[in-house]
C-alpha positions, 0 to 999 in steps of 0.5 A: 177883773178888767174892763173895755176894748181897746183901752188907749188909742194913741190921738187920745193922748195926742190932741184927741177929739175935737167934735163929741162923736158916736162911733159903731163898728162890728169885727169879724174874725173867721172859723179857725182851729186852735192852735194847740190842739192835741191829736185825739182829744176834745179839742182837736176838730174844735173851731171857733168864730168870734165876733165884736160889736162897739159902740162908743160916745166922747164929748170933749170940753175945752178950758184954760183957751184950750191948755186944758182938755177933758174927754167924756167916754162911754164905751160897749163891746159886746164878745160873741163866741161862737163853736164849730164841731163842739162834741157835746158828749167829751165836751161836756165839763169844758166850761163853753164861753159864748157871750161877754160883755164890757161896759166903761167910762173913761176921763181923759185928760190933757194939760198942756204944762209950757210952750213944750210939756204936756200930761195926759191922763186918762183913768177907766172904770168899767165892768167885764162880765157874761152878766148871767147872775149877779153882779158880783165885785170881780165884775168890776175893774179899774184901768189908768194911766199917765204920760207925759209929752214934750213937743220938740216941734211943730212935727214931733211930740215924743212921750214917755209914761205907764198904763195899767191894762188889761189889753193884753188879757189880765191886768198889768202894769206896762211902761209906755212910750208915744210919739205924735209925728207930721211930715207937715202935709199929708203923712201923720203917725200915732203911736204908743208903744206896746198898745197901739201904733197908727201910720195915715196918709191924708190921699184926699180931703175926704180919703185917709189911708193907713196902716194900724197896729192894734192889741184888742183884749179884756179879762172878763168874770164868769157867773160862779153857779154856771160854771162851778168854779168860785171865781171863773173869768174869761181872758182873751187878746187879739194883736192885729196889723193890716191896712185902713181906711177912713172916707168921709161920706158927710160932713158928720160923717165917717166910714171906717174900714180896717182888715189884716191879719192877727199875730197873737190870739190868747182864749183862756179859761181861768179859776182865779189864778190856775187856767182851767181850759186854753181855747186859743185859735190860730191867727186868721184873716179879720175884717172891721167895719165902722160908721162914726158921727160927728157933730 
């Protein structure tokens, strides 16, 4: 099984954070009907609301006069799913997943090879589960990635590599292309295709405005005794795009806001590799609010 939330922020494969940080965030996706609900079935009037509660701690270490950066990151996410118009009679045999948890540790290493080349490596073991039964081997997961990057100038770097990720709802290997760009003043971009794109404008010393495209997904193992399957697992992914703002309220505190619209939502229940039930909601508006503390 798999691990945590938005695994690979583009900034990590850039310079990485320079300070120890603590981040809390909350995501809200309002009630939506299912995208492929057939008329006259249990799914026709069913609506789903999703809330996510996220917490991360990151601590950077610098070695070899800045040529090696090592970042330890600990993360937790709770996924709360609420249902409207769930018919208890018709839905008595349907798997109802409502509370999921993910814990992860991420080791990120960036090494400068020479004046133009650098290498970044990410290693991410974790646990993703409903935590309603004893932990099993299927609750544990491993994700990783590596990117080689060439600095063409002080304004532009281009990288290539591969990642093994569950951000699309199940573990798959993916090629990765990264680039970091800035105009030398108040515009910058951090991109890792296909999982993360960030474009930022430094409006002032305290306010950054941007447009983000992010994919957040995972695969959670569920309790076999509750659901009656030998290896039940819930797969989800949300692909989001919209405006964002970072506001530094104090030298050590930032408020983070992000909202917009989803262009992909994937909510499905599996036993091993066989789909049992699909709850894919319609695309919708979403909102994220967070606080970051640095020291």
